[in-house]
N, C-alpha and C positions, 0 to 999 in steps of 0.2 A: 816654795816647795823645796828649796835646796838653798843651802848657807853658801857654798862655792862647788866649784867643779871637782874637788877632792870628795865633797860630801855626795853629790850627785854620782860620783863612780863609785862608791861604797853602796849607795842603796840600789843601785844599777845592778852590780855584782850579785846582790842577793837574789835577784829574778834568773839569774844566771846558773843555779846551784848544780843543776843537771849535766853542766859541762866541766864541772871542777874535777881536778885531777886525771884528766886525759891527756895522753900523750899525743891525740890527734886534733888537739885544739890550738888555734892562734887567734891572739885578739890584734886586729889592725887598726890603728887610730888615725883620724884624719887632723893633722897639723893647722893650726898650732892648738886650737881651744879644745880638739878631743882627744889631747895626748894626757892630760890629767886626769880625765875620766877613765881613759882607757887603761892608764896605768893601776890605777884601782881596782879594776875589773881584773888585770892578768895577775895582780898581786892575790887576790882572793881564788882565783880560779888555779892558781899556781901552773899558769900556762905560759907558752912562747908569745912573743909580742914584737909588733913591729909598725912602721909609720909607713902609710899608703898617701902619696901626695896627688891630692887633686885640688884644684883652684878655681872659685868663681869666676865667671866672665862679668865683669862688673859694665853698667852702663857708663857711657863716656861724661854723663852730666851728675852721677851721684855714685858713691862706693858703697851705699847703704844695701843695694838689693842688686840682683844681676838677672840676667837672660840665659844662663847654662854655666858649663863647666868643662875644664879640661883636666883631663889625666896624665899622670908621668909617661903612660906608654903612648900618649897621642889621642886617645878616645875622646870626642867630644860630643857633648850633648847640649842641643840647643832648643830652647823652650821656646817654638814657633810662636805662642800666643803672647809672649812677652816682649818681643821685638818692638818696642813702643819708639818708633824715631831712630832705629839703629840700623847703620848701614852695613854694606858687605863690607868695606873699608874699614867701619868701626870693628868689626868682627874679627876681621885679620889681624888688625893692629892690637886688640885686645889678647887675643890667642899668643900673640908674639909676645907680648908683655907677660902674660901669665906662665908662659913656657920658659921665661929666664927666671921667673919665680921659683918656679918648680925646680929647675934645675939647682938654683942656689939652695934651696931647703934639701934636696937630696944632697949635695955636698957637705953642707952644715949639720943638718940634723941626723943623716944618715950616714955619714963618713963616705960618701960617695959610692956605695956599695949599691947593689940591686935588691928589690924587694925580696924578702925570703920566700922559698918554696912553697906555695900554697896546694899543691897539687893532691887530691884527696883529703884535705883537712877540712874540720869545722873551722868556719872563719866568722869571728865575732867582731862585725863591724862597727866602731863605736865613733860618735861624736858626740858633742855637749849640747846639742839640739838640731833642729831640721827647721829651716823657715820655709824658703819656697821648693827646696828638694834638690835643684839642679846637681849639686856637689855630691850628694847620697846616691842620685841615679846615675851620674856618670861613674862613679866608683863601682857600683854593682855591676855596671857593663862591662867595665875594666876587669874586674876580678872573675867574672863568669869565665872569660877566655882561657882563664887560669886552670881550669878543671879543679876547684875545690869539690868537695863532698857535698858541703851544705854552708849556705851563707845566712848568717844571722845579723840582723841589722838591730842594734840596741843604742838607745837614746835617751836621753833625760826627758826631754821635751820636744813635742812636734804638734803640728795641727791634726785634728781628726781626719781632715782630707787626704794630707800626705801620706798618713798611717796607712789608710786604706789603700791607696795607689801602690805604696812599696809592699803591701800585702801581697800583691799581685805579681811582683817582679823578684821578691826575695823569698827565701824556704821560711823564714820566721822573722816577726818583728815584734819589737818591746819597746815601748815609749812610756815612761813612767807619768808623765803629766801631759794631758791633751787637752786643752781649754779650747772653749769655743764662745766666742771669737778668740783666734789666735792672733796675738798682734808682733811679739817679738821673742826670740829666745831668751834674752837677758830677761825678760819679766819673770822667768821661772827660778832665777837667783837672786839671793839678798846682796851678795858679794861679786859683781861682774866685773870683769877688768879684760884688756887686751892682753895677750900672752906673747913675750918677746921670744926670740931664739934661744936667748941664754936662759930664760925659764923653763923652756923645753928640754935643752941639755940637762939642767939641773936634775928635773923629772926623771930624764932618762938614767941619770947617774944614780939616783935615789931608788929606781927600780931595780937595776943592775947590783946594787948594794943588798937590796932586799932579796934578791935571788941567790947571791952568793951566799948570805947567812943563812938562807932557808934550806940550802945544801950540807950546811954544817950538823 
């Protein structure tokens, strides 16, 4: 479906045309993979942009999947059906580990500042795809506490099952590619790669340059 995350972001942006050139819209991307997708959406919509920090809670025996997620405000989502062999001690240890990583990302990627104000805003919450959905569910729970006008989940790929669930808790859900069976987010991309802090900062600088040139 997509060559890379930039391609996915441009295609996703086209489905969000009705939110273009509105001063009450903000795009929030989940780092790291969601940043390149979200930046392309923000460019097309000419919208405000920020990063929302949420991290998957990983199993002690694998980093490939998880059983929940933690957000920067302390919001925790646990999928009780996914706690296969995970103890309370495992959960506490993993929450502490991911809390440190979230603080690192706030410091490095967001310059240590708080999330931009989203009260009465239309929030377009972007990621490069959704596997089990824990991170997106936790992010939605966190953002709802901040009184936005509307939350739109916009992703390049997800399973039909998680899209159906998210439609119950978000105001709008857009997912471009929803294969069944769904195996992995990476399957939707020809060019899939891990994204470093340095690459995220470069994407953010590119977006800032775009915004400045757009104002001229």
